Steps between C-alpha positions, in 0.01 A plus 500: 500500500420162341751312287384432143802312362743298712797299379668266745841352418416480128765341278484399137733337251526252217775294335716560808479876445382697805281795395350601836659434837297514824281801423287621792289810448170653613294763316228670703164623373544837329880471481691569179818292507766558235688179426834631374774294345724452196404280204524135595455559873175300512242780514272373222530141623381612841197669340419179310499309826274758666263485201492119510671424169780319682531322833784561745743213540507588870294726725145628464291788368201642686234736361278663761619236747419195285777273372471510120832330413759301686785263423444377145125564504260770380183470707319804360525560122579847362143577397379451858759720673330837439823658382550736206821534304640764263782360287781674315336431162157598646330202323196700388260309273552667159163385361305646795418864566615674817161433660506135392853455636377619839182292493678175407625426851173613658304262280726210594432583865127511427454860612146620417473706181376816676786478749745453214381821334529696826851377574626555145357852478651591837851370434516641144418841644778455757757439226352770273395259225122525521483630143707212362292206619425381146850536360725203432848484660676560166334842483640606839834656588746313720397700805131439432563127470672509840192670643277228355722232654485648851126566463447136399676393819318738735153435355521146639527639855771241575656421835835604351644644180830361369704724269776327303707794368217648290673840468850386409470567124368857529685828470576683823233770468215257430622262769501778759144599408380140528679448831307798637176358360566152639583640845179705500287205388648262757438750779147565379418128478694400812678245281745239618780494242823318418694712253789319330772725361874523442494882528582638850335837433180333384502272804542794735233714335225238494573274795409556865779251567758323288621139502835461326574169328844383399602150400158353580495635856337794676797699625312803635143593593393842621535869419743574213657769718624230735706320235863454603752615235746246644256208475655170387274494191656682202152583373406669831820704475403598145149600614645717776728682256210552260273644770780724631554635149128572471509713816780721368 
């Protein structure tokens, strides 16, 4: 299975503050990796480096085998990385309809108009919004806006989708429904995904594997069931207790 995203010894810091410390990680094609960690552990900073909005102070980033960033340099800008991101605030264009939100990225990538229409119709049907194509975001519920955001990412047919805690502000019932939808969509599309979260249950439900971050380091990578409750990281210990409570 080919590697889509590879980080090799990636570190990052500024003003003598170390944010990331020697991160090495590989995400294979079709893998959903949950990047789990507490606030301030460096998760979002790592996503920014993968997207190309920041350069590592040490180490390198490869996409599909090509070096796109290395020590202090961004070789490939964000718009040329063929990545899609869904942020916590969703960042939908309020003055554009659902259809126009989806077509915006396709137009910037110079996708032919007929192909745009086919892709948009297909993905709106997949998220059950085909009858809302001409609505504006303000006229949608929170769950419907989440569906637009994931549809906008998938319509680009990116090499990878990056999720930066997009479900963290939702109530439990809606979040569970969207987790099921996301999992189904990613399987259907064969998507490569990095899913950033601070919620162990969410990480376990959506991720094929989990990478646990604490203090700017990766302290565990693998199946959540293999986490050691006596691990030196207090956050790993907390995750283990949480998952044990969920099983009871």
